[in-house]
VOTI-288855 format. One record per atom (N, C-alpha, C, O): x, y, z; residue in three letters. Coordinates in steps of 0.001 Angstrom, whole numbers, plus 500000, padded with zeros to 6 digits. Example, Ala and Ser with C-alpha at 12.3 -4.5 7.8 and 13.67 -1.06 7.14 Angstrom:
REM residues 2
513190494310507800ala 512300495500507800ala 513200496700507800ala 514236496681508465ala 512850497750507080ser 513670498940507140ser 512900500030507870ser 513409501138508039ser 
This chain:
REM residues 381
168422767521622426met 167639768685622105met 167489768818620804met 168396768913619976met 166027768827620560ile 165717769374619065ile 165118770451618978ile 164032770753619471ile 166036771260618143ile 165553772940618192ile 164694773323616850ile 164918772742615788ile 163906774125616947lys 163213774563615460lys 164246775566614946lys 164788776402615670lys 164466775423613689arg 165141776368612867arg 164498777455611900arg 163685777235611002arg 164996778577612249leu 164243779566611531leu 164400779445609803leu 165483779060609362leu 163466779731609008asp 163484779396607417asp 164570780151606927asp 164536781371607090asp 165433779680606411ala 166762780169605917ala 166589780729604663ala 167516781391604197ala 165542780577604019asp 165005781588602881asp 164453782981603267asp 164732784069602764asp 163577782682604310gln 163182783944604836gln 164279784835605417gln 164330786023605101gln 165163784285606264leu 166260785203606943leu 167086785645605637leu 167368786843605621leu 167483784957604641ala 168121785587603450ala 167511786679603008ala 168152787688602712ala 166179786600602913ala 165403787819602327ala 165004789089603212ala 164515790159602850ala 165361788641604478phe 164857789961605557phe 165614791232605068phe 166762791378604648phe 164514792162605277arg 164865793389605105arg 164676794098606589arg 163712793960607343arg 165944794950606812phe 165601795754608268phe 164764796694607869phe 164605796913606668phe 164162797329608749thr 163472798787608805thr 164486799767608781thr 165636799679609210thr 163728801031608038lys 164813802187607935lys 165079802643609604lys 166222803076609753lys 164377802634610685pro 164707803215612013pro 165623802354612396pro 166609802801612981pro 165497800810612136cys 166599799909612834cys 167992800179612048cys 169030800003612686cys 168057800530610913glu 169139800694609906glu 170100801991610420glu 171315802050610605glu 168804803216610603glu 169667804409611242glu 170126804309612202glu 171163804961612329glu 169635803410613513arg 169613803439614689arg 171225802527614875arg 172118802858615656arg 171252801570614114phe 172444800664614235phe 173728801553613795phe 174680801695614562phe 173687802152612482leu 174655802894612102leu 175110804094612762leu 176252804550612731leu 173810804693613534gln 174379805914614307gln 175307805446615646gln 176178806134616178gln 174830803933616085leu 175343803717617488leu 176978802936616918leu 177943802777617666leu 176940802594615642gln 178227802147615272gln 179124803181614848gln 180341803022614943gln 178691804071614457ser 179652805500614212ser 180144805966615534ser 181322806273615715ser 179147806018616539glu 179448806614617858glu 180714805622618635glu 181664806126619233glu 180555804523618521leu 181418803324618830leu 182828803660618304leu 183827803631619023leu 182834804018616844leu 184011803872616188leu 184798805250616528leu 186019805233616376leu 184097806596617034ser 184225807605617060ser 185274807683618566ser 186285808379618649ser 184735806796619654ile 185571806723620993ile 186720805405620846ile 187365804999621813ile 186796805041619962ala 187942803855619773ala 189318804317620267ala 189782805340619764ala 189928803742621086his 191480804143621593his 191327805297622428his 192305806044622435his 190336805638623143ser 190390806925623783ser 190139806592625263ser 189463805589625493ser 190561807247626194asn 189978806922627560asn 188929808086627982asn 188948809223627510asn 188025807616628937ser 186881808651629309ser 187427810009629660ser 186726810975629359ser 188645810230630289asp 189124811438630799asp 189348812299629339asp 188855813425629268asp 190036811792628278val 190408812497627250val 189144812688626466val 189184813722625800val 187895811917626328leu 187001811846625712leu 186076812952626419leu 185364813668625715leu 186091813090627864ala 185619814258628310ala 185935815530628252ala 185135816377628650ala 187110815855627764lys 187587817148627598lys 187360817441626022lys 187295818613625652lys 187255816526625221glu 186835816714623704glu 185176816907623861glu 184644817663623048glu 184456816351624726arg 182919816411624403arg 182477817328624986arg 181348817717624688arg 183313818053626129ile 182926819382626442ile 182925820379625607ile 181922821063625407ile 184391820621624857glu 184194821359623828glu 183428821305622690glu 183274822290621968glu 182887820124622450asp 181760819946621419asp 180369820480621892asp 179573821107621193asp 180224820140623134ala 178819820506623943ala 178780822032623865ala 177816822639623398ala 179897822631624357ile 179867823918624323ile 179612824756622852ile 179017825826622731ile 180138824079621957arg 180014824659620345arg 178493824299619951arg 177841825137619328arg 177886822993620326glu 176319822872619819glu 175591823846620457glu 174840824528619760glu 175681824124622040ile 174902824775623035ile 175091826345622410ile 174086827033622230ile 176348826828622114ser 176584828128621682ser 175719828456620250ser 175205829560620065ser 175640827459619368gln 174640827522618113gln 173530827683618524gln 172951828621617976gln 172817827018619474arg 171522827202619499arg 171130828459620493arg 169983828905620506arg 172187828994621328leu 172045830412622055leu 172202831590620932leu 171793832711621232leu 172655831416619931thr 172941832427618825thr 171448832246618228thr 170779833274618122thr 170999831274617913glu 169532831140617375glu 168566831922618259glu 167785832726617749glu 168602831703619573leu 167459832121620557leu 167825833819620382leu 166907834630620260leu 169132834202620385glu 169198835668620711glu 168832836485619468glu 168713837709619420glu 168641835419618254lys 168276836637617069lys 166672836950617182lys 165808836147617535lys 166512838120616851pro 164996838659616926pro 164061837549616189pro 164440836823615270pro 162783837562616764leu 161872836766615919leu 161602837413614741leu 161541838635614608leu 161388836311613601ser 161018836624612214ser 159776837695612152ser 159071837593613156ser 159399838539611371pro 158090839228611347pro 156960838428611541pro 156076838770612326pro 156908837331610857glu 155766836401611229glu 155633836062612502glu 154558836145613097glu 156786835627613059gly 156649835260614721gly 156248836462615404gly 155329836429616222gly 156860837506615134ala 156523838774615918ala 154803839058615994ala 154148839385616983ala 154393838841614765asp 153081839246614454asp 151978838157615507asp 150944838479616093asp 152628836896615456glu 152048835803616259glu 152122836151617854glu 151200835964618648glu 153309836656618136asp 153653836946619663asp 153098838378620333asp 153818839263620794asp 151650838381620269lys 151168839759620425lys 151473840024622262lys 151799841109622742lys 151311839027622873asp 151748839315624221asp 153260839076624826asp 153513839115626030asp 154205838826623803gly 155326838811624124gly 155730837486625052gly 156698837411625809gly 155075836816624880arg 155370835592625861arg 156506834496625273arg 157219833703625889arg 156388834772623843arg 157136833710623109arg 158648834362623333arg 159609833656623638arg 158737835804623141ala 159974836352623000ala 160714836339624468ala 161937836249624570ala 159754836447625683ala 160155836312627096ala 160912834885627241ala 162007834781627795ala 160170833758626656gly 160675832242626764gly 162033832146626024gly 162958831467626467gly 162106832837624911arg 163453832747624428arg 164435833295624990arg 165577832835624956arg 164076834405625605lys 165203835447626309lys 165645834526627461lys 166828834297627712lys 164467833950628231lys 164903833080629478lys 165802831780629103lys 166791831395629727lys 165282831243628039arg 166095829999627606arg 167705830346627227arg 168639829549627312arg 167766831624626825ala 169156831920626152ala 170074832133627630ala 171250831884627892ala 169106832632628331glu 170075832965629718glu 170586831681630376glu 171746831426630698glu 169397830859630523gln 169994829436630891gln 170946828755630076gln 171815828102630653gln 170926828804628632leu 171975828490627924leu 173178828898628275leu 174113828130628502leu 173238830325628352his 174809831059628848his 175138830568629887his 176253830048629952his 174256830578631052ala 174757830025632140ala 175450828658632170ala 176567828424632631ala 174574827769631583phe 175260826430631550phe 176671826405630348phe 177507825507630450phe 176761827163629572ile 177975826887628909ile 179088827681630052ile 180091827036630359ile 178942828721630512val 179731829191631693val 180222828074632638val 181421828015632914val 179531827377633036met 179461826168633994met 180512824989633399met 181438824416633973met 180041824863632123leu 180585823818631224leu 182241824371631016leu 183135823596630674leu 182425825569631235lys 184035826105630735lys 184630825923632033lys 185785825506632120lys 183902826217633108lys 184520825898634580lys 185282824434634672lys 186449824156634948lys 184101823582634313glu 184377821922634025glu 185602821771633467glu 186454821025633951glu 185785822516632343thr 186964822228631446thr 188273822618632075thr 189327822171631622thr 188244823423633089glu 189344823871633805glu 189637822974635040glu 190788822692635372glu 188396822488635781ile 188984821616636721ile 188828819957636496ile 189172819126637336ile 188245819653635205thr 188219818353634848thr 188077817486636048thr 189072816867636425thr 186973817374636680thr 186881816241637754thr 186283814859637236thr 185718814146638066thr 186372814443635922gly 185943813246635590gly 184559813210634687gly 183718814108634733gly 184470812190633970ser 183606812009632790ser 182398811655633588ser 181436811801632833ser 182039811298634645glu 180788810736635084glu 180276811909635709glu 179070811777635916glu 180641812801636017lys 180074814268636666lys 179801814995635673lys 178887815812635782lys 180607814862634330leu 180013815504633305leu 178827814905632534leu 177904815558632048leu 178959813747632494ile 177664812581631811ile 176349813105632629ile 175331813447632026ile 176454813138634005asn 175239813551634903asn 174935815048634595asn 173737815316634503asn 175813816057634422leu 175700817342634285leu 174925817376632770leu 173867817980632591leu 175439816832632015leu 174860816968630725leu 173531816299630513leu 172620816869629913leu 173422815067631015ala 172121814227630826ala 170896815079631490ala 169753815042631035ala 171247815781632521glu 170395816608633363glu 169854817809632734glu 168691818198632844glu 170769818356632080phe 170377819438630933phe 169617819157629769phe 168718819885629348phe 170006818047629232asp 169647817820628182asp 168048817126628050asp 167565816201628704asp 167452817930626968thr 166110817929626748thr 165705817420625257thr 164533817227624935thr 166604817262624548gly 166289816725623244gly 166332818340622052gly 166215818284620827gly 166458819169622583glu 166500820602622312glu 167567820809621238glu 167392821509620241glu 168691820141621525ile 169562820324620496ile 170090818799620322ile 170655818228621255ile 169915818304619325pro 170068816856618604pro 171274816542618860pro 171424815616619657pro 172132816997618455ala 173638816680618499ala 174205816551620006ala 175198815866620251ala 173557817201620905leu 173891816975622348leu 173797815463622812leu 174522814921623646leu 172809814923622138gly 172409813250622567gly 173407812483622296gly 173762811593623069gly 174057812755621032ser 175231811888620555ser 176507812098621551ser 177228811185621953ser 176639813442621860ile 177740813802622555ile 177457813094624197ile 178452812694624802ile 176454813003624678ile 176252812084625652ile 176577810799625719ile 177355810325626547ile 175820810003624587arg 175942808617624538arg 177499808296624162arg 177885807244624673arg 178450808964623395arg 179773808781623429arg 180499808816624928arg 181225807898625309arg 180239809867625639leu 180961809918626761leu 180268808788627624leu 181148808261628304leu 179214808292627829thr 178740807339628276thr 179305805852627930thr 179636805040628794thr 179349805674626812leu 180135804924625940leu 181500804402626394leu 181820803260626724leu 182123805367626337gly 183590805464626797gly 183904805033628210gly 184849804301628503gly 183078805521629020arg 183122805374630580arg 182590803853630690arg 183358802975631084arg 181511803621630401ala 180915802311630937ala 181747801103630314ala 181873800108631028ala 182357801098628984leu 183294800160628453leu 184480800131629291leu 185231799165629152leu 184749800956630070glu 186094800958630942glu 185818800316632243glu 186680799605632760glu 184614800529632837leu 184101799782633720leu 183522798348633853leu 183638797610634832leu 183000798141632910val 181974796695633000val 182763796022631921val 183016796396630776val 183176794637632752arg 183464793333631964arg 182878792910630946arg 181714792620631225arg 183147792726629833his 182476792215628732his 183423791382627546his 184640791500627403his 182588790595626823ser 183448789875625990ser 183186790015624575ser 183533789180623739ser 182352791457624236ile 182266791879622833ile 183484792312622079ile 184314793053622605ile 183603791874620882asp 184776792170619920asp 184150793644619468asp 183278793820618618asp 184799794610620228leu 184186796108619645leu 184814796256618265leu 184051796635617376leu 186016796030617962glu 186673796371616838glu 185894795771615621glu 185634796396614593glu 185579794555615864lys 184604793983614947lys 183096794528614637lys 182585794580613518lys 182581794864615689leu 181409795461615510leu 181240796727615230leu 180100797139615017leu 182520797724615168gln 182562799073614643gln 182294798991613191gln 181551799851612719gln 182807798046612379val 182926797931611083val 181961796980610447val 181863796966609220val 181094796019611350ala 180423794710610591ala 179091795564610055ala 178509796517610575ala 178867794926608948pro 177697795340608077pro 176428794773608977pro 176532793801609724pro 175155795572608776leu 174211795092609522leu 173374793714609376leu 172603793734608416leu 173372792451610184ser 173163791457609873ser 172346790991611169ser 172567791655612182ser 171355789850611277pro 170916789422612348pro 171864789202613422pro 171524789367614593pro 173180788793613054glu 173955788417614422glu 174582789812614469glu 174754790006615673glu 174983790807613851ser 175575792116614482ser 174501792759615140ser 174570793258616263ser 173384792731614318leu 172130793499615280leu 172182792983616912leu 172276793690617916leu 172085791487616810ser 171999791159618275ser 173023791749619136ser 172859792233620256ser 174198791633618402val 175502792009619488val 175388793407619702val 175766793764620817val 174946794356618894met 174766795682619317met 173607795962620253met 173616796981620944met 172668795142620295ala 171613795106621104ala 172205794756622583ala 171993795393623614ala 172949793657622437glu 173588793002623656glu 174365794368624443glu 174148794709625606glu 175241794981623561leu 176229796062624143leu 175545796861624797leu 175783797201625956leu 174430797317623964met 173574798716624535met 172929798242625733met 173269798716626817met 172068797390625659glu 171024796977626647glu 171472796392627890glu 170972796602628995glu 172621795510627578his 173087794856628747his 174383795335629486his 174451795411630713his 175460795668628586val 176589796090628915val 176448797706629545val 176895798064630635val 175714798560628571ile 175677799810628984ile 174773800130629889ile 175093800659630953ile 173388799810629525val 172352800126630140val 172079799598631794val 171901800317632778val 172112798187631727lys 172060797469632757lys 173137797311633792lys 172897796953634945lys 174096797535633424glu 175305797225634025glu 176188798454634131glu 176831798748635139glu 176160799161632974gly 177120800530633287gly 176566801742633830gly 177212802480634574gly 175169801999633409leu 174635803068634121leu 174517802978635692leu 174732803926636447leu 174124801636636103pro 173964801464637621pro 175271801803638555pro 175260801931639779pro 176289801907637765ser 177756801985638441ser 177948803487638236ser 178969803930638764ser 177215804326637610phe 177593805510637734phe 176980806497638925phe 176059806029639595phe 177389807668639179ala 176515808468640360ala 175815809466639583ala 176244810596639351ala 174585808929639147leu 173681809554638552leu 172278810043639356leu 171634809304640100leu 171961811371639064ser 170617811759639576ser 169483810785638727ser 169780810120637735ser 168168810853639321ser 167179810162638863ser 166776810824637443ser 166359810146636505ser 166930812080637398lys 166710812862636266lys 167791812337634967lys 167515812056633801lys 168971812334635610ala 170145812120634221ala 169750810600633983ala 169702810114632853ala 169464809875635169ser 169410808124634551ser 168343808167633721ser 168549807646632625ser 167118808686633924lys 165906808496632987lys 166349808986631518lys 166165808254630546lys 166923810217631404arg 167351810789630157arg 168409810031629478arg 168484810193628260arg 169252809221630051leu 170215808140629586leu 169636807060628888leu 169924806735627736leu 168750806475629676lys 168152805417629479lys 167095805720628089lys 166843804774627343lys 166540807020627827gln 165908807479626641gln 167123807369625483gln 167025806671624473gln 167965807967625734leu 169241808027624765leu 169710806896624390leu 170264806844623292leu 169609805779625163phe 170307804554624756phe 169061803694624527phe 169225802497624764phe 168063804007624186ser 166627803294623802ser 167040802275622536ser 167608802743621549ser 166773801102622617gln 167080800110621518gln 165645799637620929gln 165607798602620262gln 164484800372621164arg 163372799859620405arg 163066799522618824arg 162235798752618342arg 163972800317618229ala 164068800160616790ala 164927798907616426ala 164763798349615341ala 165849798465617344leu 166817797364617194leu 165905795915617640leu 166072794826617093leu 165124796130618522leu 164434795147619296leu 163299794923618411leu 163107793777618004leu 162603795773618097asp 161602795540617088asp 161841794861615994asp 161024793979615729asp 162974795059615081asp 163506794283614036asp 163810792717614634asp 163587791654614054asp 164270792882615700met 164896791458616381met 163455790574616489met 163370789444616007met 162418791194617135ala 161158790516617251ala 160538789911615746ala 159863788895615582ala 160927790724614902arg 160285790266613594arg 161164789060612978arg 160620788253612224arg 162487788952613299leu 163376787756613004leu 162901786678613655leu 162693785631613042leu 162649786808615089gln 162237785616615860gln 160664785245615561gln 160094784221615939gln 160130786256614839gly 158499785825614561gly 158432785190613227gly 157321784804612865gly 159581784994612328met 159536784134611360met 159255782654611306met 159506781894612242met 158632782228609972gln 158220780686610425gln 159631779991610583gln 160756780394610289gln 159214778880611113thr 160453777844611290thr 160383777023609988thr 159433777046609205thr 161634776215609840lys 161693775392608830lys 162705774299609267lys 163837774670609579lys 162382772958609315gly 163487772143609356gly 164030772224611266gly 163724773110612064gly 164686771276611465met 164980771202612828met 166584770841612922met 167199770300612003met 167192771251614255glu 168593770728614422glu 168961770384615417glu 168519771061616346glu 169902769239615814glu 170013768706617072glu 171081769522617939glu 172070769981617368glu 170942769659618955trp 171775770433620001trp 171890769143621184trp 170929768465621547trp 173314768994621679leu 173662768304622729leu 173974769087624017leu 174855769946623988leu 173340768847625064ala 173692769531626400ala 174589768483627187ala 174355767296627414ala 175663769245627533leu 177050768145628148leu 177398768526629239leu 178451769161629293leu 176757768312630290pro 177118768769631641pro 178540768325632154pro 178849767135632101pro 179256769105632564thr 180688768718632735thr 181234769655633869thr 180839770820633893thr 182148769190634834arg 183076769925635820arg 184224769821635036arg 185146770012635830arg 184759769598633769gly 186110769196633397gly 186796770392633005gly 186613771449633609gly 187684770273631891leu 188347771342631225leu 187184772258630364leu 187227773486630284leu 186370771587629879leu 185046772269629014leu 184356773265629914leu 183703774194629438leu 184479773099631047ala 183554773947632086ala 184545774928632433ala 184113776031632768ala 185945774724632418glu 186904775926632867glu 186999776730631858glu 186854777937632057glu 187255776250630599leu 186969777080629336leu 185716777811628925leu 185770778686628062leu 184595777478629517ser 183348777876629125ser 183212779357628808ser 182741779753627742ser 183645780162629780gly 183552781325629298gly 184261781807628056gly 183752782769627481gly 185130781389627664ser 185879781797626321ser 185186781437625211ser 184769782286624424ser 184984780056625033tyr 184093779888623642tyr 182574779960623827tyr 181808779323623103tyr 182169780747624809ser 180552780940625055ser 180531782388624705ser 179415782889624569ser 181981783438624470asp 181820784531624524asp 181131785453625484asp 180475786398625046asp 181249785223626820thr 180783785466628160thr 181605786201629149thr 182771785844629317thr 181085787248629856cys 181925787779630664cys 182580787047631934cys 183319787669632697cys 182288785773632107trp 183051785033633038trp 184342784396632530trp 184878783470633139trp 184892784981631252asn 185542784331630626asn 186997784695631663asn 187935783899631653asn 187038785722632361ser 188107786245632915ser 188216785208634437ser 189189785030635169ser 187005784727634518val 187161783856635889val 188285782579635975val 188358781742635075val 189043782551637035arg 190171781461636808arg 189660780355637884arg 188846780518638793arg 190322779268637546gln 189834778060638625gln 188334777970638822gln 187829777744639921gln 187674778150637750leu 186175778100638067leu 185597776782638715leu 184756776923639602leu 185991775489638335val 185686774445638826val 185915774226640560val 185028773987641379val 187412774393640823lys 187908774468641926lys 187242775548642944lys 186925775230644090lys 187082776710642474gly 186821777757643305gly 185118777653643652gly 184613778256644598gly 184450776897642836his 182924776943643047his 182331775473642703his 181932775037641622his 182395774910643854pro 182043773247643804pro 180536773262643473pro 180153772204642971pro 179789774010643600asn 178309773825643358asn 177837774308642031asn 176641774477641795asn 178756774523641194ile 178699775076639712ile 179084773821638770ile 180023773070639036ile 178307773689637713thr 178454772817636673thr 178343773515635418thr 177482774388635312thr 179099773243634461ala 178898773975633061ala 178203772997632273ala 178407771794632435ala 177397773446631433val 176633772683630327val 177265773055628813val 176495773886628332val 178202772816628003pro 178448773163626956pro 177176772866625951pro 176373772006626314pro 177003773429624918phe 176219773168623839phe 176857772446622613phe 177897772979622229phe 176520771525622031val 177155770981620864val 176127771022619734val 175000770581619958val 176401771462618679arg 175615771421617574arg 175813770163616509arg 176917769864616054arg 174764769572616228ser 175105768422615093ser 176086767290615818ser 177063766845615216ser 175779766914617007pro 176636765807617762pro 176501764629616871pro 175561764324616136pro 177825763923617123asn 177863762471616633asn 177850762777614851asn 177228762008614118asn 178454763737614401thr 178402763964613043thr 179788764585612764thr 180450765009613711thr 180252764654611491pro 181502765429611286pro 181524766922611357pro 182526767614611536pro 180031767419611160leu 180006768798611587leu 179655769226612962leu 179152770311613257leu 179958768304613740ala 179898768830615302ala 180478769923615727ala 181621770163615338ala 179825770795616598lys 180673772107616814lys 180167772847618111lys 179018773276618222lys 181052772944618991leu 180900773615620345leu 180332775431619964leu 180976776275619342leu 178946775579620591ile 178358776683620202ile 177907777498621393ile 176912778219621312ile 178657777389622550gly 178109777990623611gly 177947777156624905gly 178075775934624970gly 177667777935625853ser 177147777077627156ser 176349777799628152ser 175925778924627887ser 176085777163629421thr 175177777664630421thr 176148777244631607thr 177096776477631436thr 175834777791632765leu 176248777362633911leu 174893776920634684leu 173827777477634423leu 174999775841635695leu 174094775288636538leu 174586775743638042leu 175744775444638336leu 173904776345638879ile 174439776469639989ile 173312775923640967ile 172127776252640900ile 173892774990641934glu 173030774375642899glu 172789775290644045glu 173815775802644492glu 171704775605644609gly 171283776475645588gly 170534776064646468gly 170291774859646399gly 169887776837647601arg 169009776488648299arg 167939777488648760arg 168410778478649320arg 166630777447648650ser 165579778850648876ser 165798778779650301ser 166266777870650988ser 165278780147650664leu 165014780369652042leu 164060779546652919leu 164079779616654148leu 163245778783652239glu 162213777910652532glu 163241776521652686glu 162729775623653354glu 164112776342652349gly 164977775164652543gly 164945774131651343gly 165388772990651477gly 164403774592650182asp 164197773756649185asp 165450773939648481asp 165981775029648269asp 165998772520648047gln 167109772668647000gln 166716773022645466gln 165907772344644834gln 167327774072644977val 167089774561643723val 168215774648642666val 169403774746642974val 167752774604641395leu 168861774265640452leu 168654775755639468leu 167605776080638913leu 170020776558639440ile 169874777933638812ile 170429777705637566ile 171490777092637452ile 169766778173636549ile 170112778442634967ile 170876779959634948ile 170376781082634894ile 172157779569635006arg 173107780924634969arg 173828781290633899arg 174748780561633527arg 173521782509633214gly 174181782998631861gly 173977781792630763gly 174799780913630503gly 172769781958630227ile 172482780825629118ile 172729781374627755ile 171858782051627209ile 173905781112627157asn 174640782029626091asn 175117781049624853asn 176307780790624678asn 174162780579624090pro 174592780017622720pro 175181781188622009pro 174804782338622235pro 176101780886621153leu 176759781880620417leu 175743782743619636leu 174705782217619234leu 175990783990619417gln 175002784864618761gln 174545784113617438gln 173358783895617197gln 175675783705616528asn 175332783309615162asn 174490782030615097asn 174075781652614002asn 174235781392616140his 173626780267616335his 172214780453616911his 171275779881616357his 172011781224617998ile 170829781710618609ile 169733782354617737ile 168509782276617846ile 170702783190616601met 170168784049615905met 169522783337614535met 168847783960613716met 169873781840614434arg 169275781189613460arg 168196780116613877arg 167738779318613059arg 167859780144615062val 166833779154615758val 165950780023616282val 166025781249616370val 164832779033616734gln 163748780021617519gln 164075780017618906gln 164198778923619456gln 164254781181619629ala 164801781331621184ala 163761780439621913ala 164161779634622754ala 162577780539621651glu 161650779782622532glu 161747778262622316glu 161503777543623285glu 162118777636620999ser 162172776468620931ser 163476775993621757ser 163334774953622399ser 164704776623621812phe 165638776445622142phe 165573776270623719phe 165936775193624192phe 165148777233624507phe 165104777679625881phe 164141776579626265phe 164682775905627141phe 162973776132625980glu 161738775151626436glu 162536773904626230glu 162523773071627136glu 163284773659625063ala 163987772245624899ala 164908772001625812ala 165032770868626277ala 165753773118626231phe 166643773040627288phe 166234772605628741phe 166920771927629507phe 165075773087628957val 164312773005630407val 163932771845630403val 164144771218631441val 163254771142629286glu 162765769900629388glu 163822768695629451glu 163545767621629986glu 165023768965628871trp 166054768154629258trp 166573768324630568trp 166905767358631256trp 166658769463630938leu 167256769465632399leu 166122769015633691leu 166601768583634739leu 164830769127633561ala 164072768836634405ala 164291767339635020ala 164566767241636216ala 164186766325634314pro 164359764969634885pro 165928764938635310pro 166154764069636152pro 166931765610634959his 168284765662635652his 168250766051636834his 168747765388637745his 167463767567637072ala 167285767969638190ala 166513767239639150ala 166892767160640319ala 165615766780638806lys 164707765869639666lys 165398764763640199lys 165123764497641369lys 166323763972639563arg 167118762976640031arg 168167763307641111arg 168610762554641978arg 168535764887640817gly 169461765136641740gly 168894765715643195gly 169572766352644001gly 167454765336643349gly 166908765938644507gly 166483767413644397gly 166065768022645381gly 166591767937643266phe 166184769359643221phe 164838769593643214phe 164211768711642627phe 164003770723643789thr 162451770794643566thr 161713771822642673thr 160543771867642293thr 162940772761642428lys 162911773985641495lys 163939774111640586lys 165068773717640878lys 163642774706639324ile 164673775099638295ile 164291776517638308ile 163112776869638306ile 165380777412638323leu 165021778882638515leu 165987779189637182leu 166745778498636501leu 165494780807637167ile 166899781711636348ile 166792782976636973ile 165781783308637591ile 167727783652636851pro 167832785129637160pro 166831786059636691pro 166294785637635667pro 166442787048637037gly 165242787849636343gly 166030788911635446gly 167259788989635469gly 165299789635634738gly 165739790643633592gly 166658791690634195gly 167514792168633451gly 166581792124635515lys 167314793240636054lys 168544792759636814lys 169146793407637670lys 168821791585636401ser 170176790985637210ser 171148791028636408ser 172041790213636641ser 171320791892635295gly 172424792333634351gly 172534790947633274gly 171559790488632679gly 173869790431633179gly 174049789378632373gly 173896788228632893gly 173992787223632188gly 173581788141634463ser 173466786768634899ser 172265785858634546ser 172132784783635132ser 171523786203633748gln 170473785617632842gln 170981785230631604gln 171067784011631460gln 171310785865630749thr 171749785757629449thr 172226787104628740thr 171741788191629054thr 173150786970627822asn 173634788276626904asn 173078788084625570asn 173509788846624704asn 172157787168625211arg 171621786903624068arg 170233787705624118arg 169394787313624929arg 169938788821623287pro 168885789677623382pro 167568788998622926pro 166532789224623551pro 167585788072621723pro 166413787190621702pro 166059786217622544pro 164865785915622552pro 166844785606623309leu 166823784695624341leu 166150785234625563leu 165226784700626176leu 166815786503625862his 166277787457627020his 164927787961626659his 164175788152627614his 164548788172625671ala 163260788665625124ala 162076787657625487ala 161024787971626045ala 162493786257625019tyr 161535785332625241tyr 161334785022626863tyr 160239785069627424tyr 162588784697627508ile 162457784532628868ile 161619785552629445ile 160552785224629964ile 162032786890629406gln 161150787888630140gln 159675787683629618gln 158825787460630479gln 159335787729628470glu 157709787617628127glu 157251786243628693glu 156076786237629060glu 157971785019628848lys 157273784258629359lys 157447783820630998lys 156647783109631606lys 158497784327631475tyr 158495783977632902tyr 158846785319633713tyr 159003785338634934tyr 158942786362632930gly 159032787765633821gly 158250788077634811gly 158582788955635608gly 156830787258634939asn 156210787412636081asn 155754786340636876asn 154685786322637485asn 156718785328636843ala 156825784264637509ala 157132784657638844ala 157504785821638994ala 157043783848639936pro 157337784062641545pro 158682784124641441pro 159339783393640700pro 159276785248642392val 160538785020642726val 160921784084644051val 160271784028645095val 161913783500643795ile 162243782466644682ile 163732783168645465ile 164787783410644879ile 163434783393646944leu 164553783995647466leu 165659782908648011leu 165338781922648675leu 167073783246647615leu 167822782109647978leu 168726782314649320leu 169077783464649586leu 169086781325650110ala 169926781403651187ala 171289781670650774ala 171649781555649602ala 172136782064651825asp 173274782614651665asp 174059781293651398asp 174981781490650606asp 173963780056651812asp 174706779030651688asp 173871777914650999asp 172683777764651284asp 174514777124650078pro 175748777282649454pro 175616778759648636pro 174517779202648302pro 176710779359648400pro 176646780807647958pro 176324780611646433pro 176667779637645763pro 175693781566646049thr 175464781394644589thr 175634782971643619thr 175130783177642515thr 176400783834644340thr 177111785060643766thr 178135784437642922thr 179002783717643418thr 178071784679641695phe 179379784411640935phe 179741785453639836phe 178940785907639018phe 181100785775639935asn 181414786737638683asn 181042788164639365asn 181061789171638657asn 180737788239640609gly 180087789622640959gly 178508789875641006gly 177984790930641365gly 177999788992640680tyr 176415789045640376tyr 175854788502641464tyr 175945787278641555tyr 175241789144642404asp 174470788793643459asp 172842788256642875asp 172085789095642387asp 172557787252642954ile 171243786874642205ile 170163786354643457ile 169038785896643254ile 170686786512644540arg 169820785709645766arg 168355786368646033arg 167613785708646761arg 167897787506645559ser 166642788151645353ser 166084788480644038ser 165220789346643902ser 166642787696642926ser 166036787936641641ser 165712786720640840ser 165388786808639655ser 165789785696641417cys 165636784371640714cys 164115783974640433cys 163334783917641382cys 163731783723639248leu 162562783452639069leu 161998782068638871leu 162786781338638269leu 161025781583639158leu 160641779979639032leu 160236779737637449leu 159322780289636836leu 161175778756636961val 160831778319635662val 160093776698635523val 159350776331634613val 160472776029636506arg 159678774749636659arg 159809774356638314arg 160773774369639079arg 158431774015638490glu 158351773259639823glu 158453771756639629glu 157810771196638742glu 159239771120640434leu 159671769529640043leu 159078768767641279leu 159500768804642435leu 157947768028640756thr 157360767164641864thr 158125765939642056thr 158523765383641033thr 158433765359643317gln 159402764183643580gln 158167763074643527gln 158405761877643690gln 
């Protein structure tokens, strides 16, 4: 596969926007603040923080209006509104103090705070994010080196890792596992918005390309398949006996600069053999994950399309009539690499959904993709 490389000079000269820098540092600081704490300990600490911040806002509301404000409030509506809001805050503080006494768990507290939060108290958003990060990271399997990310300088690679953590691990996999009201879920998605990060990532991918590099796709059901989760930094690194336990799965390692002294293993994907409800034999690209520091140096579009073009004749010879990939709502089963995910969603997000039969099984590592696979290529025999 011949892949377009992003212009190295432009990459070296790239400057992140201020919103991206601020958001990255904010999230990094919040990650660092929860290091080595379990979610129940965090819950107790964050209740105290929340009570303090809400109490400060309550004190502000209980102060009389300034002379200028009183002059403008001829009908008394503003004063009445402040009084009503102060009563609401006071009642919520009482509720939180009871929560401290009974300590029923962090998920209940997250739901409670997220339902209450309106953005009125800026520090409350950070408190909620830290609680959510702590709980989600306990529940969701991932391969991200958090200690490294907590201190990493902002770079194309660390940006991609942070976006992967927040978008895939927290929002797409963590939040759905919580018992959340629709109001709380909506607020949490706002609090974990990655728009500033993704905008700069799009700027990176929009750079000019300069030069090419060769990647080799190497289908295998041998040792490299068994170890694929480890050298690809993916969540299936905990799966044991991958080959023996999944006879319809083949791993495809990626090798950069093959047949040279610089040859290097730089990630992998899985191919799952399946069958559609209509009886068609389909081949599913599952978890396509080049390593972050390599996918961030090439054009994601060029890589993905080159891989599909390589795969198509192999799939056709194997009797498959369609190449599929899980859709964007299926967590990390599509990819954990944000620039690659962005391209796939833009190009194939509205493609037909192909429903899969139960046999052969296509659920792997807990991800059920039977109703979420998108058509990438129709293969004529």
